CHARMM-style PDB file with segment names, atoms N, HN, CA, C and O in Angstrom:
ATOM      1  N   UNK     1     -75.122  97.907  97.114  1.00  0.00      PROA
ATOM      2  CA  UNK     1     -73.888  98.387  97.696  1.00  0.00      PROA
ATOM      3  C   UNK     1     -74.200  98.853  99.120  1.00  0.00      PROA
ATOM      4  O   UNK     1     -75.117  99.648  99.328  1.00  0.00      PROA
ATOM      5  N   UNK     2     -73.452  98.370 100.077  1.00  0.00      PROA
ATOM      6  HN  UNK     2     -72.707  97.725  99.908  1.00  0.00      PROA
ATOM      7  CA  UNK     2     -73.589  98.804 101.464  1.00  0.00      PROA
ATOM      8  C   UNK     2     -72.544  99.874 101.758  1.00  0.00      PROA
ATOM      9  O   UNK     2     -71.358  99.684 101.489  1.00  0.00      PROA
ATOM     10  N   UNK     3     -72.990 100.995 102.309  1.00  0.00      PROA
ATOM     11  HN  UNK     3     -73.953 101.150 102.528  1.00  0.00      PROA
ATOM     12  CA  UNK     3     -72.099 102.099 102.654  1.00  0.00      PROA
ATOM     13  C   UNK     3     -72.368 102.552 104.077  1.00  0.00      PROA
ATOM     14  O   UNK     3     -73.479 102.411 104.589  1.00  0.00      PROA
ATOM     15  N   UNK     4     -71.351 103.091 104.700  1.00  0.00      PROA
ATOM     16  HN  UNK     4     -70.448 103.205 104.284  1.00  0.00      PROA
ATOM     17  CA  UNK     4     -71.510 103.720 105.997  1.00  0.00      PROA
ATOM     18  C   UNK     4     -71.798 105.194 105.768  1.00  0.00      PROA
ATOM     19  O   UNK     4     -71.022 105.890 105.112  1.00  0.00      PROA
ATOM     20  N   UNK     5     -72.918 105.671 106.310  1.00  0.00      PROA
ATOM     21  HN  UNK     5     -73.548 105.106 106.843  1.00  0.00      PROA
ATOM     22  CA  UNK     5     -73.293 107.085 106.194  1.00  0.00      PROA
ATOM     23  C   UNK     5     -73.485 107.639 107.604  1.00  0.00      PROA
ATOM     24  O   UNK     5     -74.199 107.060 108.421  1.00  0.00      PROA
ATOM     25  N   UNK     6     -72.844 108.753 107.868  1.00  0.00      PROA
ATOM     26  HN  UNK     6     -72.264 109.223 107.204  1.00  0.00      PROA
ATOM     27  CA  UNK     6     -72.958 109.433 109.157  1.00  0.00      PROA
ATOM     28  C   UNK     6     -73.790 110.690 108.945  1.00  0.00      PROA
ATOM     29  O   UNK     6     -73.469 111.518 108.093  1.00  0.00      PROA
ATOM     30  N   UNK     7     -74.857 110.829 109.719  1.00  0.00      PROA
ATOM     31  HN  UNK     7     -75.118 110.157 110.412  1.00  0.00      PROA
ATOM     32  CA  UNK     7     -75.698 112.020 109.633  1.00  0.00      PROA
ATOM     33  C   UNK     7     -75.698 112.690 110.996  1.00  0.00      PROA
ATOM     34  O   UNK     7     -75.953 112.059 112.021  1.00  0.00      PROA
ATOM     35  N   UNK     8     -75.407 113.984 110.981  1.00  0.00      PROA
ATOM     36  HN  UNK     8     -75.200 114.497 110.148  1.00  0.00      PROA
ATOM     37  CA  UNK     8     -75.358 114.773 112.214  1.00  0.00      PROA
ATOM     38  C   UNK     8     -76.204 116.015 112.053  1.00  0.00      PROA
ATOM     39  O   UNK     8     -76.327 116.572 110.962  1.00  0.00      PROA
ATOM     40  N   UNK     9     -76.779 116.435 113.153  1.00  0.00      PROA
ATOM     41  HN  UNK     9     -76.679 115.983 114.040  1.00  0.00      PROA
ATOM     42  CA  UNK     9     -77.489 117.709 113.149  1.00  0.00      PROA
ATOM     43  C   UNK     9     -76.499 118.787 113.553  1.00  0.00      PROA
ATOM     44  O   UNK     9     -75.840 118.686 114.588  1.00  0.00      PROA
ATOM     45  N   UNK    10     -76.403 119.816 112.728  1.00  0.00      PROA
ATOM     46  HN  UNK    10     -76.938 119.898 111.887  1.00  0.00      PROA
ATOM     47  CA  UNK    10     -75.510 120.936 112.999  1.00  0.00      PROA
ATOM     48  C   UNK    10     -76.329 122.214 112.881  1.00  0.00      PROA
ATOM     49  O   UNK    10     -76.568 122.715 111.783  1.00  0.00      PROA
ATOM     50  N   UNK    11     -76.750 122.729 114.020  1.00  0.00      PROA
ATOM     51  HN  UNK    11     -76.555 122.322 114.913  1.00  0.00      PROA
ATOM     52  CA  UNK    11     -77.618 123.906 114.012  1.00  0.00      PROA
ATOM     53  C   UNK    11     -78.964 123.556 113.419  1.00  0.00      PROA
ATOM     54  O   UNK    11     -79.642 122.647 113.898  1.00  0.00      PROA
ATOM     55  N   UNK    12     -79.356 124.274 112.373  1.00  0.00      PROA
ATOM     56  HN  UNK    12     -78.805 125.011 111.983  1.00  0.00      PROA
ATOM     57  CA  UNK    12     -80.638 124.023 111.707  1.00  0.00      PROA
ATOM     58  C   UNK    12     -80.528 123.067 110.532  1.00  0.00      PROA
ATOM     59  O   UNK    12     -81.511 122.851 109.824  1.00  0.00      PROA
ATOM     60  N   UNK    13     -79.365 122.495 110.310  1.00  0.00      PROA
ATOM     61  HN  UNK    13     -78.566 122.670 110.885  1.00  0.00      PROA
ATOM     62  CA  UNK    13     -79.115 121.628 109.159  1.00  0.00      PROA
ATOM     63  C   UNK    13     -78.706 120.230 109.614  1.00  0.00      PROA
ATOM     64  O   UNK    13     -78.235 120.033 110.734  1.00  0.00      PROA
ATOM     65  N   UNK    14     -78.897 119.268 108.715  1.00  0.00      PROA
ATOM     66  HN  UNK    14     -79.280 119.428 107.805  1.00  0.00      PROA
ATOM     67  CA  UNK    14     -78.377 117.924 108.903  1.00  0.00      PROA
ATOM     68  C   UNK    14     -77.281 117.730 107.859  1.00  0.00      PROA
ATOM     69  O   UNK    14     -77.493 117.991 106.675  1.00  0.00      PROA
ATOM     70  N   UNK    15     -76.121 117.276 108.298  1.00  0.00      PROA
ATOM     71  HN  UNK    15     -75.949 117.064 109.260  1.00  0.00      PROA
ATOM     72  CA  UNK    15     -75.046 116.980 107.358  1.00  0.00      PROA
ATOM     73  C   UNK    15     -74.920 115.470 107.239  1.00  0.00      PROA
ATOM     74  O   UNK    15     -75.078 114.736 108.214  1.00  0.00      PROA
ATOM     75  N   UNK    16     -74.633 115.024 106.026  1.00  0.00      PROA
ATOM     76  HN  UNK    16     -74.504 115.621 105.234  1.00  0.00      PROA
ATOM     77  CA  UNK    16     -74.499 113.600 105.754  1.00  0.00      PROA
ATOM     78  C   UNK    16     -73.157 113.350 105.098  1.00  0.00      PROA
ATOM     79  O   UNK    16     -72.728 114.104 104.225  1.00  0.00      PROA
ATOM     80  N   UNK    17     -72.498 112.284 105.526  1.00  0.00      PROA
ATOM     81  HN  UNK    17     -72.847 111.671 106.235  1.00  0.00      PROA
ATOM     82  CA  UNK    17     -71.179 111.934 104.991  1.00  0.00      PROA
ATOM     83  C   UNK    17     -71.142 110.442 104.717  1.00  0.00      PROA
ATOM     84  O   UNK    17     -71.336 109.629 105.621  1.00  0.00      PROA
ATOM     85  N   UNK    18     -70.892 110.086 103.460  1.00  0.00      PROA
ATOM     86  HN  UNK    18     -70.735 110.746 102.725  1.00  0.00      PROA
ATOM     87  CA  UNK    18     -70.704 108.688 103.072  1.00  0.00      PROA
ATOM     88  C   UNK    18     -69.222 108.387 103.256  1.00  0.00      PROA
ATOM     89  O   UNK    18     -68.402 108.677 102.384  1.00  0.00      PROA
ATOM     90  N   UNK    19     -68.897 107.810 104.389  1.00  0.00      PROA
ATOM     91  HN  UNK    19     -69.563 107.575 105.096  1.00  0.00      PROA
ATOM     92  CA  UNK    19     -67.506 107.627 104.798  1.00  0.00      PROA
ATOM     93  C   UNK    19     -66.697 106.802 103.800  1.00  0.00      PROA
ATOM     94  O   UNK    19     -65.538 107.118 103.535  1.00  0.00      PROA
ATOM     95  N   UNK    20     -67.293 105.754 103.249  1.00  0.00      PROA
ATOM     96  HN  UNK    20     -68.235 105.497 103.464  1.00  0.00      PROA
ATOM     97  CA  UNK    20     -66.555 104.862 102.352  1.00  0.00      PROA
ATOM     98  C   UNK    20     -66.120 105.549 101.058  1.00  0.00      PROA
ATOM     99  O   UNK    20     -65.118 105.160 100.457  1.00  0.00      PROA
ATOM    100  N   UNK    21     -66.859 106.559 100.629  1.00  0.00      PROA
ATOM    101  HN  UNK    21     -67.673 106.876 101.117  1.00  0.00      PROA
ATOM    102  CA  UNK    21     -66.554 107.262  99.381  1.00  0.00      PROA
ATOM    103  C   UNK    21     -66.070 108.687  99.614  1.00  0.00      PROA
ATOM    104  O   UNK    21     -65.683 109.369  98.665  1.00  0.00      PROA
ATOM    105  N   UNK    22     -66.086 109.143 100.854  1.00  0.00      PROA
ATOM    106  HN  UNK    22     -66.401 108.589 101.625  1.00  0.00      PROA
ATOM    107  CA  UNK    22     -65.709 110.501 101.239  1.00  0.00      PROA
ATOM    108  C   UNK    22     -66.532 111.535 100.467  1.00  0.00      PROA
ATOM    109  O   UNK    22     -65.996 112.462  99.858  1.00  0.00      PROA
ATOM    110  N   UNK    23     -67.862 111.342 100.515  1.00  0.00      PROA
ATOM    111  HN  UNK    23     -68.297 110.589 101.009  1.00  0.00      PROA
ATOM    112  CA  UNK    23     -68.807 112.236  99.858  1.00  0.00      PROA
ATOM    113  C   UNK    23     -69.701 112.843 100.925  1.00  0.00      PROA
ATOM    114  O   UNK    23     -70.148 112.148 101.838  1.00  0.00      PROA
ATOM    115  N   UNK    24     -69.960 114.136 100.813  1.00  0.00      PROA
ATOM    116  HN  UNK    24     -69.597 114.701 100.072  1.00  0.00      PROA
ATOM    117  CA  UNK    24     -70.818 114.800 101.780  1.00  0.00      PROA
ATOM    118  C   UNK    24     -71.975 115.509 101.128  1.00  0.00      PROA
ATOM    119  O   UNK    24     -71.937 115.833  99.941  1.00  0.00      PROA
ATOM    120  N   UNK    25     -73.016 115.751 101.923  1.00  0.00      PROA
ATOM    121  HN  UNK    25     -73.047 115.489 102.887  1.00  0.00      PROA
ATOM    122  CA  UNK    25     -74.173 116.505 101.485  1.00  0.00      PROA
ATOM    123  C   UNK    25     -74.866 117.042 102.730  1.00  0.00      PROA
ATOM    124  O   UNK    25     -74.377 116.858 103.845  1.00  0.00      PROA
ATOM    125  N   UNK    26     -76.009 117.709 102.539  1.00  0.00      PROA
ATOM    126  HN  UNK    26     -76.405 117.858 101.633  1.00  0.00      PROA
ATOM    127  CA  UNK    26     -76.732 118.265 103.678  1.00  0.00      PROA
ATOM    128  C   UNK    26     -78.193 118.429 103.319  1.00  0.00      PROA
ATOM    129  O   UNK    26     -78.586 118.258 102.165  1.00  0.00      PROA
ATOM    130  N   UNK    27     -78.993 118.762 104.317  1.00  0.00      PROA
ATOM    131  HN  UNK    27     -78.674 118.901 105.254  1.00  0.00      PROA
ATOM    132  CA  UNK    27     -80.404 119.032 104.103  1.00  0.00      PROA
ATOM    133  C   UNK    27     -80.987 119.722 105.316  1.00  0.00      PROA
ATOM    134  O   UNK    27     -80.448 119.631 106.418  1.00  0.00      PROA
ATOM    135  N   UNK    28     -82.089 120.409 105.104  1.00  0.00      PROA
ATOM    136  HN  UNK    28     -82.527 120.483 104.208  1.00  0.00      PROA
ATOM    137  CA  UNK    28     -82.754 121.098 106.218  1.00  0.00      PROA
ATOM    138  C   UNK    28     -83.469 120.114 107.138  1.00  0.00      PROA
ATOM    139  O   UNK    28     -83.686 120.416 108.311  1.00  0.00      PROA
ATOM    140  N   UNK    29     -83.838 118.939 106.624  1.00  0.00      PROA
ATOM    141  HN  UNK    29     -83.661 118.693 105.671  1.00  0.00      PROA
ATOM    142  CA  UNK    29     -84.470 117.896 107.426  1.00  0.00      PROA
ATOM    143  C   UNK    29     -83.652 116.616 107.308  1.00  0.00      PROA
ATOM    144  O   UNK    29     -82.827 116.478 106.405  1.00  0.00      PROA
ATOM    145  N   UNK    30     -83.884 115.695 108.211  1.00  0.00      PROA
ATOM    146  HN  UNK    30     -84.555 115.807 108.945  1.00  0.00      PROA
ATOM    147  CA  UNK    30     -83.196 114.412 108.159  1.00  0.00      PROA
ATOM    148  C   UNK    30     -83.514 113.694 106.846  1.00  0.00      PROA
ATOM    149  O   UNK    30     -82.623 113.139 106.203  1.00  0.00      PROA
ATOM    150  N   UNK    31     -84.769 113.708 106.462  1.00  0.00      PROA
ATOM    151  HN  UNK    31     -85.493 114.158 106.985  1.00  0.00      PROA
ATOM    152  CA  UNK    31     -85.176 113.061 105.217  1.00  0.00      PROA
ATOM    153  C   UNK    31     -84.489 113.690 104.008  1.00  0.00      PROA
ATOM    154  O   UNK    31     -84.037 112.978 103.111  1.00  0.00      PROA
ATOM    155  N   UNK    32     -84.411 115.006 103.979  1.00  0.00      PROA
ATOM    156  HN  UNK    32     -84.779 115.584 104.707  1.00  0.00      PROA
ATOM    157  CA  UNK    32     -83.756 115.703 102.867  1.00  0.00      PROA
ATOM    158  C   UNK    32     -82.275 115.362 102.820  1.00  0.00      PROA
ATOM    159  O   UNK    32     -81.726 115.144 101.740  1.00  0.00      PROA
ATOM    160  N   UNK    33     -81.623 115.313 103.971  1.00  0.00      PROA
ATOM    161  HN  UNK    33     -82.068 115.490 104.849  1.00  0.00      PROA
ATOM    162  CA  UNK    33     -80.204 114.958 104.014  1.00  0.00      PROA
ATOM    163  C   UNK    33     -79.990 113.537 103.508  1.00  0.00      PROA
ATOM    164  O   UNK    33     -79.035 113.274 102.777  1.00  0.00      PROA
ATOM    165  N   UNK    34     -80.873 112.621 103.894  1.00  0.00      PROA
ATOM    166  HN  UNK    34     -81.649 112.834 104.487  1.00  0.00      PROA
ATOM    167  CA  UNK    34     -80.754 111.234 103.435  1.00  0.00      PROA
ATOM    168  C   UNK    34     -80.954 111.140 101.921  1.00  0.00      PROA
ATOM    169  O   UNK    34     -80.215 110.432 101.237  1.00  0.00      PROA
ATOM    170  N   UNK    35     -81.943 111.847 101.406  1.00  0.00      PROA
ATOM    171  HN  UNK    35     -82.543 112.422 101.962  1.00  0.00      PROA
ATOM    172  CA  UNK    35     -82.176 111.847  99.954  1.00  0.00      PROA
ATOM    173  C   UNK    35     -80.996 112.465  99.208  1.00  0.00      PROA
ATOM    174  O   UNK    35     -80.567 111.946  98.177  1.00  0.00      PROA
ATOM    175  N   UNK    36     -80.474 113.573  99.732  1.00  0.00      PROA
ATOM    176  HN  UNK    36     -80.823 113.994 100.570  1.00  0.00      PROA
ATOM    177  CA  UNK    36     -79.369 114.265  99.063  1.00  0.00      PROA
ATOM    178  C   UNK    36     -78.101 113.426  99.037  1.00  0.00      PROA
ATOM    179  O   UNK    36     -77.397 113.414  98.027  1.00  0.00      PROA
ATOM    180  N   UNK    37     -77.792 112.723 100.124  1.00  0.00      PROA
ATOM    181  HN  UNK    37     -78.364 112.732 100.944  1.00  0.00      PROA
ATOM    182  CA  UNK    37     -76.579 111.898 100.117  1.00  0.00      PROA
ATOM    183  C   UNK    37     -76.777 110.714  99.172  1.00  0.00      PROA
ATOM    184  O   UNK    37     -75.828 110.271  98.525  1.00  0.00      PROA
ATOM    185  N   UNK    38     -78.001 110.204  99.088  1.00  0.00      PROA
ATOM    186  HN  UNK    38     -78.772 110.564  99.614  1.00  0.00      PROA
ATOM    187  CA  UNK    38     -78.279 109.126  98.131  1.00  0.00      PROA
ATOM    188  C   UNK    38     -78.058 109.575  96.697  1.00  0.00      PROA
ATOM    189  O   UNK    38     -77.478 108.842  95.896  1.00  0.00      PROA
ATOM    190  N   UNK    39     -78.518 110.772  96.371  1.00  0.00      PROA
ATOM    191  HN  UNK    39     -78.990 111.367  97.022  1.00  0.00      PROA
ATOM    192  CA  UNK    39     -78.305 111.323  95.025  1.00  0.00      PROA
ATOM    193  C   UNK    39     -76.824 111.564  94.759  1.00  0.00      PROA
ATOM    194  O   UNK    39     -76.337 111.295  93.661  1.00  0.00      PROA
ATOM    195  N   UNK    40     -76.108 112.069  95.758  1.00  0.00      PROA
ATOM    196  HN  UNK    40     -76.504 112.288  96.650  1.00  0.00      PROA
ATOM    197  CA  UNK    40     -74.677 112.328  95.584  1.00  0.00      PROA
ATOM    198  C   UNK    40     -73.919 111.031  95.335  1.00  0.00      PROA
ATOM    199  O   UNK    40     -73.026 110.984  94.489  1.00  0.00      PROA
ATOM    200  N   UNK    41     -74.268 109.987  96.063  1.00  0.00      PROA
ATOM    201  HN  UNK    41     -74.994 110.025  96.750  1.00  0.00      PROA
ATOM    202  CA  UNK    41     -73.617 108.684  95.867  1.00  0.00      PROA
ATOM    203  C   UNK    41     -73.943 108.154  94.476  1.00  0.00      PROA
ATOM    204  O   UNK    41     -73.056 107.656  93.783  1.00  0.00      PROA
ATOM    205  N   UNK    42     -75.209 108.254  94.057  1.00  0.00      PROA
ATOM    206  HN  UNK    42     -75.930 108.658  94.620  1.00  0.00      PROA
ATOM    207  CA  UNK    42     -75.593 107.794  92.723  1.00  0.00      PROA
ATOM    208  C   UNK    42     -74.792 108.511  91.638  1.00  0.00      PROA
ATOM    209  O   UNK    42     -74.305 107.874  90.704  1.00  0.00      PROA
ATOM    210  N   UNK    43     -74.654 109.826  91.756  1.00  0.00      PROA
ATOM    211  HN  UNK    43     -75.049 110.344  92.515  1.00  0.00      PROA
ATOM    212  CA  UNK    43     -73.882 110.593  90.769  1.00  0.00      PROA
ATOM    213  C   UNK    43     -72.415 110.176  90.771  1.00  0.00      PROA
ATOM    214  O   UNK    43     -71.797 110.074  89.712  1.00  0.00      PROA
ATOM    215  N   UNK    44     -71.865 109.939  91.941  1.00  0.00      PROA
ATOM    216  HN  UNK    44     -72.367 110.022  92.801  1.00  0.00      PROA
ATOM    217  CA  UNK    44     -70.475 109.501  92.049  1.00  0.00      PROA
ATOM    218  C   UNK    44     -70.291 108.153  91.352  1.00  0.00      PROA
ATOM    219  O   UNK    44     -69.349 107.972  90.580  1.00  0.00      PROA
ATOM    220  N   UNK    45     -71.185 107.218  91.624  1.00  0.00      PROA
ATOM    221  HN  UNK    45     -71.950 107.365  92.250  1.00  0.00      PROA
ATOM    222  CA  UNK    45     -71.075 105.880  91.035  1.00  0.00      PROA
ATOM    223  C   UNK    45     -71.248 105.954  89.518  1.00  0.00      PROA
ATOM    224  O   UNK    45     -70.527 105.278  88.784  1.00  0.00      PROA
ATOM    225  N   UNK    46     -72.193 106.765  89.037  1.00  0.00      PROA
ATOM    226  HN  UNK    46     -72.779 107.314  89.633  1.00  0.00      PROA
ATOM    227  CA  UNK    46     -72.368 106.940  87.588  1.00  0.00      PROA
ATOM    228  C   UNK    46     -71.095 107.488  86.958  1.00  0.00      PROA
ATOM    229  O   UNK    46     -70.698 107.042  85.881  1.00  0.00      PROA
ATOM    230  N   UNK    47     -70.457 108.439  87.607  1.00  0.00      PROA
ATOM    231  HN  UNK    47     -70.779 108.801  88.481  1.00  0.00      PROA
ATOM    232  CA  UNK    47     -69.217 109.005  87.101  1.00  0.00      PROA
ATOM    233  C   UNK    47     -68.094 107.996  87.059  1.00  0.00      PROA
ATOM    234  O   UNK    47     -67.297 107.994  86.120  1.00  0.00      PROA
ATOM    235  N   UNK    48     -68.017 107.140  88.059  1.00  0.00      PROA
ATOM    236  HN  UNK    48     -68.665 107.142  88.821  1.00  0.00      PROA
ATOM    237  CA  UNK    48     -66.993 106.097  88.094  1.00  0.00      PROA
ATOM    238  C   UNK    48     -67.210 105.089  86.974  1.00  0.00      PROA
ATOM    239  O   UNK    48     -66.248 104.572  86.406  1.00  0.00      PROA
ATOM    240  N   UNK    49     -68.486 104.806  86.650  1.00  0.00      PROA
ATOM    241  HN  UNK    49     -69.268 105.227  87.111  1.00  0.00      PROA
ATOM    242  CA  UNK    49     -68.789 103.857  85.588  1.00  0.00      PROA
ATOM    243  C   UNK    49     -68.403 104.383  84.214  1.00  0.00      PROA
ATOM    244  O   UNK    49     -68.167 103.596  83.297  1.00  0.00      PROA
ATOM    245  N   UNK    50     -68.335 105.712  84.056  1.00  0.00      PROA
ATOM    246  HN  UNK    50     -68.526 106.351  84.801  1.00  0.00      PROA
ATOM    247  CA  UNK    50     -68.041 106.289  82.745  1.00  0.00      PROA
ATOM    248  C   UNK    50     -66.549 106.543  82.531  1.00  0.00      PROA
ATOM    249  O   UNK    50     -66.152 106.953  81.441  1.00  0.00      PROA
ATOM    250  N   UNK    51     -65.719 106.310  83.542  1.00  0.00      PROA
ATOM    251  HN  UNK    51     -66.042 105.977  84.428  1.00  0.00      PROA
ATOM    252  CA  UNK    51     -64.271 106.502  83.408  1.00  0.00      PROA
ATOM    253  C   UNK    51     -63.670 105.288  82.723  1.00  0.00      PROA
ATOM    254  O   UNK    51     -63.853 104.164  83.191  1.00  0.00      PROA
ATOM    255  N   UNK    52     -62.941 105.496  81.602  1.00  0.00      PROA
ATOM    256  HN  UNK    52     -62.792 106.409  81.222  1.00  0.00      PROA
ATOM    257  CA  UNK    52     -62.331 104.354  80.920  1.00  0.00      PROA
ATOM    258  C   UNK    52     -61.244 103.708  81.778  1.00  0.00      PROA
ATOM    259  O   UNK    52     -60.532 104.385  82.520  1.00  0.00      PROA
ATOM    260  N   UNK    53     -61.136 102.410  81.661  1.00  0.00      PROA
ATOM    261  HN  UNK    53     -61.715 101.861  81.058  1.00  0.00      PROA
ATOM    262  CA  UNK    53     -60.122 101.660  82.435  1.00  0.00      PROA
ATOM    263  C   UNK    53     -58.756 101.783  81.837  1.00  0.00      PROA
ATOM    264  OT1 UNK    53     -57.798 101.216  82.364  1.00  0.00      PROA
TER     265      UNK     53
END
């Protein structure tokens, strides 16, 4: 799955936003922010898979 993710430095934190899913996360480092947004997207997708049609 290809997603657009915007990562910005805000003070001492990096914020990450997966624009296509409107999911956000953050981290103290760029790497942490990238890992956290990846986990948030994974959890979102898992939740969508468990919703009955």
